VEXDREN-2710 file (C-alpha; in Angstrom, 1 decimal):
% VEXDREN-2710
k/r/px/py/pz
1/MET/193.5/-97.7/-74.8
2/LEU/193.8/-96.9/-78.5
3/VAL/190.9/-94.6/-79.8
4/PHE/190.2/-94.1/-83.5
5/MET/188.0/-91.4/-85.1
6/SER/188.0/-89.9/-88.6
7/ASP/186.2/-87.7/-91.1
8/ILE/185.5/-84.7/-88.8
9/HIS/186.3/-82.2/-91.7
10/LEU/187.1/-79.1/-89.6
11/THR/187.0/-76.3/-92.2
12/ASP/187.7/-72.6/-92.4
13/GLY/184.0/-72.0/-92.4
14/THR/183.8/-70.5/-96.0
15/SER/182.2/-73.4/-97.7
16/GLY/179.7/-75.1/-95.3
17/LYS/179.6/-75.2/-91.5
18/THR/182.4/-76.7/-89.4
19/ILE/181.4/-79.1/-86.6
20/LYS/180.2/-77.6/-83.3
21/SER/182.6/-77.8/-80.4
22/GLY/180.1/-79.6/-78.3
23/ALA/181.0/-82.8/-80.1
24/PHE/184.5/-82.7/-78.7
25/LYS/183.1/-81.9/-75.3
26/LYS/181.0/-85.0/-75.4
27/PHE/183.9/-87.0/-76.8
28/SER/186.1/-86.0/-73.9
29/LEU/183.4/-86.8/-71.3
30/PHE/182.9/-90.3/-72.9
31/LEU/186.6/-90.9/-72.8
32/GLU/187.0/-89.8/-69.1
33/ASP/184.2/-92.3/-68.2
34/MET/185.8/-95.1/-70.2
35/ILE/189.2/-94.5/-68.6
36/GLY/187.6/-94.6/-65.2
37/THR/185.8/-97.9/-65.9
38/ALA/188.9/-99.5/-67.5
39/THR/192.2/-100.1/-65.9
40/ALA/193.9/-98.4/-68.8
41/LYS/197.7/-98.4/-69.0
42/GLU/197.9/-95.8/-71.7
43/LEU/195.8/-93.6/-74.0
44/GLU/196.5/-92.9/-77.7
45/ILE/194.0/-91.0/-79.9
46/VAL/194.4/-91.7/-83.6
47/PHE/192.9/-89.1/-86.1
48/LEU/192.3/-91.4/-89.1
49/GLY/192.3/-88.9/-91.8
50/ASP/190.1/-86.0/-93.1
51/ILE/190.2/-84.3/-89.8
52/PHE/191.1/-80.9/-91.2
53/ASP/189.5/-80.2/-94.6
54/VAL/192.0/-78.2/-96.7
55/ILE/190.0/-78.9/-99.9
56/ARG/186.6/-77.5/-98.8
57/SER/187.4/-73.9/-98.8
58/ASP/186.2/-70.9/-101.0
59/TYR/189.8/-69.6/-100.9
60/TRP/190.6/-71.8/-103.9
61/LEU/188.1/-69.8/-106.0
62/ASN/190.2/-66.7/-105.8
63/SER/192.4/-67.8/-108.7
64/SER/193.4/-70.8/-110.8
65/ILE/195.7/-72.2/-108.2
66/ARG/194.6/-75.7/-107.3
67/PRO/195.9/-78.7/-105.2
68/TRP/197.2/-80.1/-108.6
69/SER/199.0/-76.9/-109.6
70/GLY/202.7/-77.1/-110.4
71/ILE/205.4/-75.7/-108.1
72/ASP/206.0/-72.7/-110.4
73/ASP/202.3/-71.8/-110.8
74/LYS/201.5/-68.5/-109.2
75/ASP/198.3/-66.3/-108.9
76/GLY/198.2/-62.6/-109.7
77/GLN/199.9/-61.8/-106.3
78/GLY/202.7/-64.2/-106.8
79/LYS/201.2/-66.9/-104.4
80/GLY/201.6/-70.6/-105.2
81/LEU/200.1/-73.8/-103.9
82/LYS/202.3/-73.7/-100.8
83/ASP/200.9/-70.3/-99.9
84/TYR/197.3/-71.4/-100.4
85/ALA/197.7/-74.5/-98.3
86/GLY/199.3/-72.5/-95.5
87/GLU/196.6/-69.8/-95.7
88/ILE/193.7/-72.3/-95.5
89/VAL/195.4/-74.3/-92.6
90/GLY/195.9/-71.0/-90.8
91/ARG/192.2/-70.1/-91.3
92/ILE/191.1/-73.6/-90.1
93/CYS/193.3/-73.2/-86.9
94/ASN/192.0/-69.7/-86.3
95/ASN/188.3/-70.6/-86.7
96/SER/186.7/-69.9/-83.3
97/GLU/184.6/-73.1/-83.3
98/ASN/187.6/-75.2/-84.1
99/LYS/189.6/-73.6/-81.4
100/ALA/186.9/-74.4/-78.9
101/SER/186.9/-78.0/-80.1
102/VAL/190.6/-78.4/-79.6
103/ASP/190.4/-76.7/-76.2
104/TYR/188.3/-79.6/-74.9
105/LEU/191.0/-82.0/-76.2
106/ARG/193.7/-79.9/-74.4
107/GLU/191.7/-80.1/-71.2
108/LEU/191.5/-83.9/-71.5
109/GLN/195.3/-83.9/-72.1
110/ASP/195.9/-81.9/-68.9
111/LYS/193.7/-84.3/-66.9
112/MET/195.5/-87.3/-68.2
113/VAL/198.8/-85.8/-67.3
114/GLY/197.4/-85.3/-63.7
115/LYS/196.5/-89.0/-63.6
116/GLY/200.1/-90.0/-64.8
117/MET/198.7/-91.1/-68.2
118/PRO/200.0/-88.7/-70.9
119/LEU/197.7/-88.6/-73.9
120/LYS/199.4/-89.4/-77.2
121/ILE/198.0/-88.2/-80.5
122/THR/198.7/-89.8/-83.8
123/TYR/197.6/-88.3/-87.1
124/VAL/197.1/-90.4/-90.3
125/VAL/196.3/-88.4/-93.4
126/GLY/193.4/-88.9/-95.9
127/ASN/192.2/-87.4/-99.1
128/HIS/191.0/-84.0/-97.7
129/ASP/194.1/-83.3/-95.6
130/TRP/196.8/-84.9/-97.8
131/LEU/198.1/-81.4/-98.8
132/ILE/198.9/-80.7/-95.1
133/ASN/201.5/-83.5/-95.3
134/ARG/203.4/-81.9/-98.3
135/TYR/204.8/-78.9/-96.4
136/PRO/206.8/-78.8/-93.1
137/GLU/205.0/-75.5/-92.1
138/THR/201.5/-77.0/-92.4
139/ARG/202.5/-80.2/-90.7
140/VAL/204.0/-78.3/-87.7
141/ALA/201.0/-75.9/-87.6
142/ILE/198.6/-78.8/-87.2
143/ALA/200.8/-80.8/-84.8
144/LYS/200.9/-77.6/-82.6
145/PHE/197.2/-77.0/-82.9
146/LEU/196.4/-80.6/-81.8
147/GLY/199.0/-80.5/-79.0
148/MET/201.0/-83.4/-80.4
149/ASP/204.3/-84.4/-78.8
150/ASP/207.3/-82.5/-80.0
151/PRO/205.5/-80.8/-82.9
152/ASP/208.8/-79.4/-84.3
153/ARG/209.9/-82.8/-85.3
154/TYR/207.3/-82.6/-88.2
155/GLN/209.6/-80.2/-89.9
156/GLU/211.2/-83.4/-91.1
157/ALA/208.8/-86.2/-90.4
158/ALA/205.6/-86.6/-92.4
159/PHE/202.3/-87.8/-90.9
160/PRO/201.8/-91.5/-91.9
161/THR/199.3/-92.7/-94.4
162/GLU/198.8/-96.1/-92.6
163/TRP/200.0/-97.6/-89.4
164/PHE/200.2/-101.0/-87.6
165/TRP/200.0/-101.1/-83.8
166/GLU/201.5/-104.5/-82.9
167/LYS/200.4/-104.5/-79.2
168/TYR/196.8/-103.9/-80.2
169/ARG/197.0/-106.2/-83.3
170/ALA/195.5/-103.3/-85.3
171/PHE/196.1/-101.9/-88.7
172/ALA/194.6/-98.7/-89.9
173/ARG/194.5/-96.4/-93.0
174/HIS/192.1/-93.7/-94.1
175/GLY/190.7/-96.0/-96.9
176/ASP/190.7/-93.4/-99.7
177/ILE/193.2/-95.4/-101.8
178/TYR/190.4/-97.8/-102.6
179/ASP/188.2/-95.0/-104.0
180/PRO/189.0/-94.3/-107.7
181/PHE/187.6/-90.8/-107.5
182/ASN/189.9/-89.9/-104.5
183/PHE/193.2/-91.6/-105.1
184/ASP/195.4/-91.1/-108.1
185/GLY/198.1/-93.7/-107.5
186/ARG/200.1/-91.9/-104.7
187/ARG/198.9/-90.0/-101.6
188/ASP/201.1/-86.9/-102.3
189/ALA/199.0/-86.1/-105.4
190/SER/195.7/-84.6/-106.2
191/SER/192.7/-86.6/-107.4
192/LEU/189.4/-86.1/-109.3
193/GLY/187.8/-85.8/-105.9
194/ASP/189.7/-82.6/-105.2
195/ALA/188.4/-81.1/-108.5
196/ILE/184.8/-82.2/-107.8
197/VAL/184.8/-80.5/-104.4
198/ILE/186.6/-77.3/-105.4
199/ASP/185.1/-76.7/-108.9
200/LEU/181.7/-78.1/-108.4
201/VAL/180.7/-78.5/-104.8
202/ASN/182.4/-75.3/-103.6
203/ARG/181.3/-73.2/-106.7
204/PHE/177.7/-74.3/-107.0
205/PRO/175.9/-72.8/-104.1
206/LYS/177.7/-69.4/-104.6
207/ALA/177.0/-69.4/-108.3
208/VAL/173.3/-70.0/-107.5
209/GLU/173.2/-67.3/-104.9
210/ASP/174.9/-64.8/-107.2
211/ALA/172.4/-65.6/-110.0
212/ILE/169.2/-65.4/-108.1
213/GLY/170.1/-63.3/-105.1
214/SER/170.5/-64.5/-101.4
215/ALA/167.1/-63.2/-100.4
216/GLU/165.1/-64.8/-103.4
217/ASP/165.1/-68.4/-102.0
218/PRO/167.3/-68.7/-98.9
219/ASP/166.0/-72.1/-98.0
220/LEU/167.0/-73.5/-101.4
221/ILE/170.5/-72.1/-101.2
222/SER/170.9/-73.5/-97.7
223/GLN/170.0/-77.0/-99.0
224/LEU/172.4/-76.6/-102.0
225/ARG/175.2/-75.8/-99.5
226/GLU/174.7/-79.3/-98.1
227/ILE/175.6/-81.3/-101.2
228/ASP/179.1/-82.0/-99.6
229/ASN/177.2/-84.1/-97.0
230/VAL/175.4/-86.2/-99.5
231/ARG/176.6/-89.8/-99.4
232/PRO/177.4/-91.4/-101.8
233/LEU/178.7/-88.8/-104.2
234/VAL/176.7/-90.3/-107.0
235/ASP/173.5/-89.1/-105.4
236/ILE/174.3/-85.4/-105.6
237/PRO/172.2/-84.8/-108.8
238/SER/169.2/-86.5/-107.0
239/TRP/169.8/-84.2/-104.0
240/ILE/169.7/-81.1/-106.2
241/GLN/166.6/-82.3/-107.9
242/GLY/164.9/-82.9/-104.4
243/ALA/166.0/-79.4/-103.2
244/CYS/164.5/-77.8/-106.3
245/ARG/161.1/-79.4/-105.6
246/GLY/160.7/-76.9/-102.7
247/ALA/161.9/-73.9/-104.8
248/ARG/159.7/-70.8/-104.8
249/SER/159.2/-70.8/-108.7
250/VAL/159.7/-72.9/-111.8
251/GLU/162.0/-70.2/-113.1
252/ILE/164.4/-70.6/-110.1
253/VAL/164.4/-74.4/-110.6
254/GLU/165.3/-74.1/-114.3
255/LYS/168.1/-71.6/-113.4
256/VAL/169.5/-73.9/-110.7
257/LYS/169.6/-76.8/-113.1
258/GLU/171.2/-74.7/-115.8
259/ILE/173.9/-73.4/-113.5
260/TRP/174.7/-77.0/-112.3
261/ASN/174.9/-78.3/-115.9
262/ASP/177.0/-75.4/-117.0
263/LEU/179.4/-76.0/-114.0
264/VAL/179.6/-79.8/-114.9
265/ASP/180.5/-78.8/-118.5
266/TYR/183.2/-76.4/-117.2
267/PHE/184.5/-79.1/-114.8
268/LEU/184.8/-81.6/-117.6
269/LYS/186.9/-79.1/-119.6
270/ILE/189.4/-78.6/-116.8
271/GLU/192.8/-79.8/-118.1
272/PHE/193.5/-81.8/-114.9
273/VAL/190.2/-83.6/-115.3
274/LYS/190.7/-84.2/-119.0
275/GLN/194.0/-85.9/-118.2
276/HIS/192.1/-88.6/-116.4
277/ASP/190.0/-89.4/-119.6
278/ARG/191.2/-92.7/-121.1
279/PRO/190.2/-93.1/-124.8
280/TRP/188.3/-96.1/-125.9
281/ARG/187.2/-97.3/-122.6
282/LEU/184.8/-96.4/-119.8
283/ASP/186.6/-94.5/-117.1
284/ALA/185.8/-92.3/-114.1
285/VAL/185.6/-89.2/-116.3
286/ASP/183.1/-90.8/-118.6
287/ALA/181.1/-91.9/-115.6
288/LEU/181.1/-88.3/-114.2
289/GLN/180.0/-87.0/-117.6
290/TRP/177.0/-89.2/-117.8
291/GLY/176.2/-89.2/-114.0
292/LEU/176.6/-85.6/-112.9
293/ARG/174.5/-83.7/-115.4
294/ILE/170.8/-83.3/-114.6
295/SER/169.0/-84.4/-117.7
296/LYS/165.7/-83.1/-118.9
297/HIS/165.0/-86.3/-120.8
298/LEU/165.9/-89.2/-118.4
299/PRO/163.7/-90.0/-115.4
300/LEU/165.4/-89.9/-112.0
301/LYS/165.4/-93.7/-111.6
302/GLU/167.3/-94.1/-114.9
303/ILE/169.8/-91.4/-113.9
304/ALA/170.5/-93.4/-110.7
305/ASN/171.5/-96.4/-112.8
306/LEU/174.0/-94.6/-115.1
307/PRO/177.7/-95.7/-115.2
308/LEU/178.6/-93.4/-112.3
309/ARG/177.4/-96.0/-109.9
310/LYS/179.9/-98.6/-111.2
311/PHE/182.7/-96.5/-109.8
312/HIS/181.1/-96.1/-106.4
313/ARG/182.7/-98.5/-104.0
314/SER/180.2/-100.3/-101.7
315/ARG/180.6/-101.4/-98.1
316/THR/181.3/-104.9/-99.4
317/ASP/184.3/-103.6/-101.4
318/TYR/186.0/-102.1/-98.3
319/THR/185.3/-105.3/-96.3
320/GLU/187.1/-107.3/-99.0
321/ARG/190.0/-104.9/-99.1
322/ALA/190.3/-105.1/-95.3
323/TYR/190.4/-108.9/-95.4
324/ARG/193.2/-108.7/-98.0
325/GLU/195.5/-106.3/-96.0
326/GLU/198.9/-107.8/-95.7
327/HIS/198.9/-107.7/-91.9
328/VAL/195.7/-109.6/-91.9
329/ARG/196.8/-112.2/-94.3
330/ARG/199.9/-112.8/-92.2
331/ASN/197.7/-113.2/-89.0
332/GLU/199.4/-110.1/-87.4
333/ALA/196.4/-107.9/-87.4
334/GLU/193.0/-108.9/-85.8
335/PHE/191.5/-105.5/-86.3
336/VAL/191.4/-103.3/-89.5
337/LEU/190.1/-99.8/-89.4
338/TYR/189.3/-97.5/-92.3
339/GLY/187.4/-94.2/-92.5
340/HIS/186.5/-92.2/-95.7
341/THR/183.1/-93.6/-96.5
342/HIS/181.3/-91.7/-93.6
343/ASN/179.4/-94.9/-92.9
344/TYR/180.1/-96.6/-89.5
345/GLU/180.4/-100.3/-89.8
346/ILE/181.6/-103.4/-87.9
347/GLN/182.1/-106.6/-89.9
348/PRO/183.5/-109.9/-88.8
349/LEU/186.1/-111.1/-91.3
350/ASP/187.4/-114.5/-90.2
351/ASN/188.0/-116.8/-87.2
352/VAL/191.4/-118.5/-87.5
353/PRO/192.1/-121.5/-85.4
354/MET/195.5/-121.1/-83.6
355/ALA/197.2/-123.2/-80.9
356/GLY/194.9/-123.1/-77.9
357/GLU/192.9/-120.2/-79.2
358/SER/191.0/-118.7/-82.2
359/LYS/192.0/-115.4/-83.8
360/ARG/188.9/-113.2/-84.5
361/LYS/189.5/-110.8/-87.4
362/THR/187.2/-107.8/-87.5
363/TYR/186.9/-104.8/-89.8
364/PHE/185.6/-101.4/-88.5
365/ASN/184.7/-98.3/-90.4
366/THR/185.1/-95.2/-88.2
367/GLY/182.2/-93.3/-89.8
368/THR/182.2/-89.5/-89.5
369/TRP/181.3/-86.6/-87.2
370/ARG/179.1/-84.9/-89.7
371/LEU/175.5/-84.4/-90.9
372/LEU/174.6/-87.1/-93.4
373/HIS/172.0/-87.0/-96.2
374/VAL/171.1/-90.5/-97.4
375/ARG/168.7/-91.3/-100.2
376/THR/165.8/-93.5/-99.2
377/ALA/166.1/-97.1/-100.3
378/TYR/162.9/-97.7/-102.1
379/ASP/161.5/-94.4/-103.4
380/THR/163.2/-94.6/-106.8
381/GLU/160.8/-92.2/-108.5
382/SER/161.1/-89.0/-106.4
383/GLN/164.5/-89.7/-104.8
384/GLU/163.7/-88.6/-101.3
385/PHE/166.5/-88.2/-98.6
386/GLN/166.7/-88.5/-94.9
387/SER/169.2/-86.7/-92.8
388/TRP/170.8/-87.1/-89.3
389/ASN/173.9/-86.1/-87.4
390/VAL/176.3/-88.9/-86.6
391/MET/179.4/-89.3/-84.3
392/THR/181.5/-92.4/-84.0
393/PHE/184.7/-93.5/-82.3
394/ILE/186.2/-96.9/-81.7
395/THR/188.4/-98.0/-78.8
396/LEU/190.7/-101.0/-78.7
397/TYR/191.9/-102.4/-75.4
398/LEU/195.1/-104.1/-74.3
399/ASN/194.7/-107.4/-72.5
400/GLY/193.4/-106.8/-69.0
401/GLU/192.5/-103.1/-69.5
402/ARG/188.7/-103.9/-69.7
403/GLU/188.5/-107.3/-68.2
404/ASN/188.2/-109.7/-71.2
405/ARG/186.9/-107.0/-73.6
406/GLU/188.9/-106.3/-76.8
407/PHE/187.0/-103.2/-78.2
408/GLU/184.3/-100.7/-77.5
409/VAL/182.3/-98.6/-80.1
410/TRP/180.4/-95.5/-79.4
411/HIS/178.1/-94.6/-82.3
412/GLY/175.5/-91.9/-81.9
413/ALA/172.9/-90.5/-84.4
414/LEU/170.7/-87.5/-83.9
415/GLY/167.9/-87.2/-86.4
END
């Protein structure tokens, strides 16, 4: 059995809630039941990126140190990027809810050892945990926290960014490399997405709270803290407008919009962001400039159609990328798995006639274990949202492990 999950986003708790440990309890119970039903020969869990969220932390706001800072950049206490990454990883691992989550995983590991089936854990990095991969100390810390085999080997070995499991005919990557906001050409480098999260998403609720006071409109501030769970990113301005409709006064609404627009202006002046601005052609920075500000003059339905949407990758884009993966084109992989989008999906790609059989090629997206806020499809005027909690994991079977079954998907939504 080969089990995939992604986008759990365990945080240090300073910028939004981390997932409740009950999700891992439920996951462990599901796996035990599946193992009991199948004649599994082995068990491997693949964490397919964005499991630990090093970007979503208020700790970055203590100074000008950022994931894109140079090796010689230091804060007022002489701390650099390595220190910040280590501090945030330590806080994530020491978060009591995260510890409880991993305890359920450890219990499952112990049970599997008792059944003579050791549990292997594989970690593939994404765009919110890429910084873990840069430093031996953070790699080892995460490997030990998860109970991975021989964690000290990650002093030298990095976590992979993609992997092919020949026995399972499966290829997987996080999928962020196909998102222009979250991939800058190499995975050991920061992206615009990091800047958006740290200097907009992390800053905004705190700036509003500081400006109006935590007791003035706590429901509004609570909603603004949820903008990181809005999908897709391009709908964040609409979410803010929707949150403001329930504000206690017009003055608060105007203040919130002013703070957001000021932060967008500040964000666009960050040197790292300006370096992504390409003269004489529409690029991601131009799209952000037009799409992130909340305009007093454009109606919401026009804001939704501004150039920012041209840089949003649709589900179809990821399906096409999956079909073009090299292992798929060479008929080596029958399964392609991505995460990143937070949208679970299963999509048939192709049926290839072979000698005596037909190869079925299938793309999966592993979704997320988060709360999702998604804009309604047809209410273009008021831009309403609906929200629900989701949890998805995908299992691939070796021949004979589950009779003639090749895969099993568990996708739950609680709304």
